[in-house]
C-alpha positions in Angstrom: 124.8 177.9 -42.9 127.2 180.6 -44.3 130.4 179.1 -45.7 133.4 180.8 -47.3 136.7 179.4 -48.6 139.9 181.3 -49.1 142.7 179.7 -51.0 146.3 180.6 -51.6 147.1 178.4 -54.6 150.9 178.7 -54.4 153.1 180.5 -51.8 155.6 183.0 -53.1 159.1 183.5 -51.6 159.3 180.0 -50.0 161.3 177.0 -51.2 159.1 174.5 -52.9 155.4 174.3 -53.8 152.5 174.5 -51.4 149.3 176.4 -50.8 146.8 177.1 -48.0 143.1 176.6 -47.7 141.0 178.5 -45.1 137.4 177.4 -44.5 135.1 179.8 -42.7 131.7 178.7 -41.4 129.1 180.7 -39.5 131.5 183.5 -38.6 134.4 181.4 -37.4 137.5 179.9 -39.0 136.6 176.2 -39.2 139.6 174.7 -40.8 143.2 175.6 -41.9 145.0 173.3 -44.2 148.6 173.8 -45.3 148.5 172.0 -48.7 151.9 170.6 -49.5 151.3 169.0 -52.9 154.8 168.3 -54.1 155.2 164.6 -54.9 157.1 162.6 -52.3 160.7 161.8 -53.3 161.1 158.6 -51.4 164.6 159.2 -50.2 164.4 156.5 -47.4 163.6 153.9 -50.0 166.4 155.2 -52.3 168.9 154.7 -49.5 168.0 151.1 -48.8 170.6 148.7 -50.2 173.1 151.4 -50.9 176.6 151.5 -49.4 176.7 153.5 -46.2 179.4 155.8 -47.6 176.9 157.0 -50.2 174.4 158.4 -47.7 176.0 161.8 -47.2 176.0 162.6 -51.0 172.5 161.1 -51.5 170.9 163.0 -48.6 172.5 166.3 -49.6 170.3 166.2 -52.7 167.2 166.5 -50.5 167.7 170.2 -50.3 169.7 172.8 -52.2 169.5 175.3 -49.4 170.4 173.1 -46.4 172.4 170.1 -47.8 174.9 170.3 -45.0 172.3 169.6 -42.4 171.3 166.4 -44.2 175.0 165.4 -44.6 175.8 166.1 -41.0 172.8 164.2 -39.7 173.6 161.2 -41.9 177.3 161.0 -41.0 176.7 161.4 -37.3 174.0 158.7 -37.3 176.2 156.3 -39.3 179.2 157.0 -37.1 177.1 156.2 -34.1 176.1 152.9 -35.7 179.7 152.1 -36.5 181.1 153.3 -33.2 183.3 155.9 -34.9 184.7 158.8 -33.0 185.9 161.7 -35.1 188.9 163.8 -34.3 188.5 167.2 -32.6 189.9 168.9 -35.7 187.3 167.3 -38.0 184.6 168.2 -35.4 185.7 171.8 -35.5 185.7 171.9 -39.3 182.3 170.3 -39.5 180.9 173.1 -37.3 182.6 175.6 -39.6 180.9 174.0 -42.6 177.6 174.3 -40.7 178.3 178.0 -40.1 178.5 178.4 -43.9 175.1 176.8 -44.4 173.5 179.0 -41.7 175.1 182.1 -43.1 173.9 181.6 -46.7 170.4 180.4 -45.6 169.7 183.1 -43.0 171.1 185.9 -45.2 168.9 184.9 -48.1 165.8 184.5 -46.0 166.2 187.7 -44.1 167.0 190.0 -47.0 165.2 188.6 -50.0 162.3 186.5 -48.7 161.1 187.9 -45.4 162.1 191.5 -45.1 159.8 192.5 -48.1 156.8 191.5 -46.0 157.6 194.1 -43.3 158.6 196.8 -45.7 155.7 196.6 -48.1 157.4 195.1 -51.2 156.1 192.3 -53.3 159.6 190.8 -53.7 163.3 191.2 -52.9 163.9 192.5 -56.4 161.2 195.2 -56.0 162.8 196.1 -52.6 166.2 196.4 -54.2 165.1 199.4 -56.2 164.8 201.5 -53.0 167.0 199.5 -50.6 169.9 198.6 -52.8 172.5 198.7 -50.0 170.6 196.3 -47.8 170.0 193.8 -50.6 173.6 194.0 -51.7 174.6 193.3 -48.1 172.4 190.3 -48.0 173.9 188.9 -51.2 177.5 189.5 -50.0 176.7 187.7 -46.7 175.2 184.8 -48.6 178.3 184.6 -50.8 180.4 184.1 -47.7 178.3 181.1 -46.7 178.7 179.7 -50.2 182.5 180.2 -50.0 182.7 178.1 -46.9 180.6 175.4 -48.5 182.8 175.4 -51.5 186.1 175.3 -49.5 185.0 172.6 -47.0 182.3 170.8 -49.0 183.9 170.8 -52.5 181.2 172.9 -54.1 178.6 175.5 -52.9 175.5 173.5 -53.7 175.1 169.8 -52.8 178.7 169.5 -51.4 180.5 166.2 -52.0 183.5 166.4 -49.6 181.8 165.1 -46.4 182.6 161.5 -45.5 181.7 159.0 -42.8 184.7 159.5 -40.4 185.6 163.0 -41.5 186.3 164.6 -44.9 187.7 163.3 -48.1 190.0 166.3 -48.3 190.9 169.0 -45.8 191.3 172.7 -46.7 194.8 174.3 -46.5 195.4 176.7 -43.7 196.2 179.5 -46.2 192.8 179.0 -47.8 191.1 179.5 -44.5 193.2 182.5 -43.6 192.2 184.1 -46.9 188.7 184.4 -45.6 189.5 186.4 -42.5 189.0 189.9 -43.9 185.6 189.0 -45.4 184.4 187.4 -42.2 185.6 190.4 -40.1 183.4 192.6 -42.3 180.6 189.9 -42.0 180.5 190.1 -38.2 180.0 193.9 -38.3 177.5 193.6 -41.2 175.5 190.9 -39.3 175.3 193.1 -36.2 173.7 195.8 -38.4 171.3 193.3 -39.8 170.0 192.7 -36.3 169.5 196.4 -35.6 167.8 196.8 -39.0 165.2 194.0 -38.6 164.6 194.7 -34.9 163.1 198.1 -36.1 160.4 196.5 -38.2 156.8 196.9 -37.3 155.7 193.5 -36.1 152.1 192.2 -36.0 150.7 191.6 -32.5 150.5 187.9 -32.1 151.7 185.5 -29.4 151.7 181.8 -30.1 151.3 179.0 -27.5 154.4 176.9 -28.1 156.2 173.9 -27.0 159.7 174.7 -28.2 162.0 171.9 -29.4 165.6 172.2 -30.3 169.0 170.6 -29.5 170.7 171.5 -26.2 174.4 171.2 -25.7 176.3 171.5 -22.4 178.7 174.2 -23.7 177.9 175.2 -27.3 175.2 176.8 -29.3 173.8 173.7 -30.9 174.5 172.7 -34.5 175.0 168.9 -34.7 175.4 167.5 -31.2 173.5 167.4 -28.0 170.2 166.2 -26.5 166.8 167.3 -27.5 165.3 170.0 -25.3 161.5 170.2 -25.1 160.4 173.4 -23.3 161.3 173.2 -19.7 161.1 169.4 -19.7 164.0 167.0 -19.2 166.4 166.6 -22.1 165.5 163.8 -24.4 168.2 161.5 -25.8 168.3 161.7 -29.6 167.7 158.0 -29.9 164.4 158.5 -28.1 163.1 160.8 -30.8 160.8 158.2 -32.4 159.3 157.4 -29.0 158.8 161.0 -28.0 157.6 162.4 -31.4 155.3 160.7 -33.9 154.4 161.4 -37.5 150.9 161.2 -38.9 149.5 161.4 -42.4 146.9 164.0 -43.2 144.8 163.9 -46.4 145.7 167.4 -47.6 149.5 167.0 -47.5 152.2 164.9 -49.0 154.3 165.7 -45.9 153.8 164.0 -42.6 152.7 166.0 -39.6 154.7 165.6 -36.4 153.2 165.6 -32.9 154.4 165.0 -29.4 153.7 161.4 -28.5 152.8 161.9 -24.8 150.4 164.8 -25.4 149.5 164.7 -29.1 150.1 168.5 -29.3 152.0 170.4 -31.9 155.4 171.9 -31.3 157.8 174.5 -32.8 161.3 174.0 -34.0 163.7 176.5 -35.7 165.5 179.7 -34.7 162.9 181.0 -32.3 162.9 177.7 -30.4 166.7 177.5 -30.5 167.2 181.0 -29.0 164.5 180.5 -26.4 166.1 177.3 -25.2 169.7 178.2 -25.8 170.0 181.9 -25.0 172.6 181.0 -22.4 174.7 179.4 -25.1 174.9 182.5 -27.3 178.2 184.4 -27.4 178.5 187.4 -25.0 178.3 189.7 -28.1 175.0 188.2 -29.3 173.5 188.2 -25.8 174.3 191.9 -25.4 172.9 192.6 -28.9 169.7 190.8 -28.0 169.3 193.0 -24.9 170.2 196.1 -26.9 167.4 195.6 -29.4 164.9 194.4 -26.8 164.5 190.8 -28.0 162.3 189.4 -25.2 163.0 186.0 -23.6 161.1 183.9 -24.2 159.8 185.4 -27.5 156.6 183.8 -28.7 155.8 186.0 -31.6 156.6 184.0 -34.8 157.0 187.1 -36.9 160.0 188.0 -34.8 161.8 184.8 -35.9 163.5 187.2 -38.4 165.3 188.8 -35.4 166.2 185.3 -34.1 167.7 184.5 -37.5 169.7 187.7 -37.5 171.0 187.0 -34.0 172.1 183.6 -35.1 173.8 185.1 -38.1 176.1 187.1 -35.7 176.6 183.9 -33.7 177.8 181.9 -36.6 180.0 184.7 -38.0 181.6 184.9 -34.5 182.3 181.2 -34.5 183.4 181.0 -38.1 185.9 183.8 -37.7 187.4 182.2 -34.6 187.8 178.9 -36.4 189.4 180.3 -39.5 191.8 182.3 -37.4 192.8 179.1 -35.5 196.2 177.9 -36.8 196.3 174.5 -35.0 197.0 171.5 -37.3 193.9 170.0 -38.9 195.1 166.4 -39.8 193.9 163.7 -40.3 191.1 164.1 -42.8 189.2 161.1 -41.5 189.3 158.0 -39.4 188.9 154.5 -40.8 186.1 152.1 -39.8 184.9 148.5 -40.3 181.3 147.9 -41.2 179.2 146.1 -38.6 175.6 145.4 -37.8 174.2 148.4 -36.0 171.7 151.2 -35.6 172.6 154.9 -35.3 170.5 158.0 -34.6 171.5 161.7 -34.9 169.8 165.1 -34.9 171.3 168.3 -36.1 169.9 171.9 -36.4 169.1 172.8 -40.0 168.6 176.5 -40.5 164.8 175.8 -40.2 165.0 173.5 -37.2 165.6 170.1 -35.9 166.5 167.3 -38.4 166.5 163.7 -37.4 168.1 160.7 -39.1 168.2 157.0 -38.2 170.0 154.2 -40.0 170.1 150.4 -39.7 173.3 149.0 -41.3 174.7 145.5 -41.8 178.2 144.1 -41.6 178.2 144.1 -45.4 178.3 147.9 -45.3 174.8 148.3 -46.7 172.0 150.4 -45.4 169.1 148.2 -44.3 166.7 151.0 -43.3 166.6 154.7 -43.0 164.2 157.2 -41.4 164.5 161.0 -42.0 162.3 163.6 -40.3 162.6 167.1 -41.7 162.1 170.4 -39.9 159.3 171.7 -42.1 157.2 168.5 -41.7 157.6 168.9 -37.9 156.5 172.5 -38.1 153.6 171.9 -40.5 150.9 171.2 -37.8 152.0 174.1 -35.7 151.8 176.4 -38.7 148.2 175.4 -39.2 147.4 176.0 -35.5 149.1 179.5 -35.6 147.3 180.6 -38.8 144.0 179.7 -37.2 144.7 181.5 -34.0 146.1 184.6 -35.8 143.3 185.0 -38.3 140.4 184.2 -36.0 140.0 187.9 -35.0 140.2 189.1 -38.6 137.4 187.3 -40.3 135.6 190.5 -41.4 138.6 191.1 -43.7 138.4 190.5 -47.4 139.6 187.2 -48.9 142.6 189.0 -50.3 143.5 190.5 -46.9 143.2 187.1 -45.1 145.3 185.4 -47.8 148.0 188.1 -47.6 148.2 187.9 -43.8 148.3 184.1 -43.7 151.0 184.0 -46.3 153.2 186.4 -44.4 152.8 184.3 -41.2 153.7 181.1 -43.1 156.9 182.8 -44.5 158.0 183.5 -40.9 158.8 179.8 -40.5 161.0 179.8 -43.6 159.4 176.6 -44.7 161.5 174.3 -47.0 158.6 172.4 -48.6 160.7 170.1 -50.9 162.5 168.8 -47.8 159.3 167.8 -46.1 158.1 165.6 -48.9 160.7 162.9 -48.8 158.2 160.1 -47.7 154.6 159.3 -47.9 152.7 156.6 -46.0 150.2 154.8 -48.3 147.2 152.9 -46.9 145.2 150.7 -49.2 141.7 150.0 -48.1 139.9 147.2 -50.0 136.3 146.0 -49.6 
């Protein structure tokens, strides 16, 4: 029996630490294991017994790239448990804060982490020697996202201004207006990013996906809506734990997520969002998608870089409209009285759907928390895709297989540290 094992010990150009193991047996790819070996950080346990007002700042520490997603999921879930309705002004500013996170995350991934795979460079720094203008564009775009996080969130990393019921402090209108020129440039620059990445040479691969993302009646989804699953009915966010289940696998400290009714894997993230929400894109972005020939639906995971670039234009459009809006933005937040309750919420992190649930008491303390990160939801689908993609390339060398697998994994922009917040432990005694 001929056996062969290919290992990627540690991925480069992804957030966090993980590897990949490919096991070949008798001329076929017998097993694919995405090894996430970062230690679990136990955030759910950390939240138990803490005051509910602390949750946004604690959950922001889960990720330095997408802290806003964790804050928004936390405050929306807690506000649902408390029966709090935020003002339209706060809602608008929260979406603006979310725009900032998507801008900095997408710009970083496109220009420094993913584009080198298509252009033959080992890193963004190596690429900068030949493509200085493109890399500088990406850094300037990322800076715009960080500016929004600092203005609305109090600081560009792990923001501290988000509060249950609103914000602790609102930005001044002149501070928002000062960003207009930069964001006008950003819209034009993001359009050029779409045209740039659409010209890349993409591997021929089509995945078999069940797409999952938020759906909203009138907006491109950030932090509200129901959960769309392919062409199925929309699922209420509070049904998440009945419709999706997490399972532990021996080779990963992150839980795998599967559809409960079918047991199958699913895909969340920018490709899923655009496939399920193309009708919610702005007219500018829809025209741009048609111009560059971005198919609908798109099932090539390598083309997620185009989806991210299209979303970059989408959020610049919305951000610019919001910072130009001169309507009053008071009050900063609404008050609430603690009560016994349970609240659920899902938002769209740059990498995909993020779910939070909290049980709280009338003493204002958190009794229980559950957090399901996008990368843990995508982990099983990544393994399925790697197996399907490499199955016709098994005559390649170990180095070639490893390189192709790593490029595919990077297409999902995995945030490995986010996925390791919890670990189920089973003790088996004789």
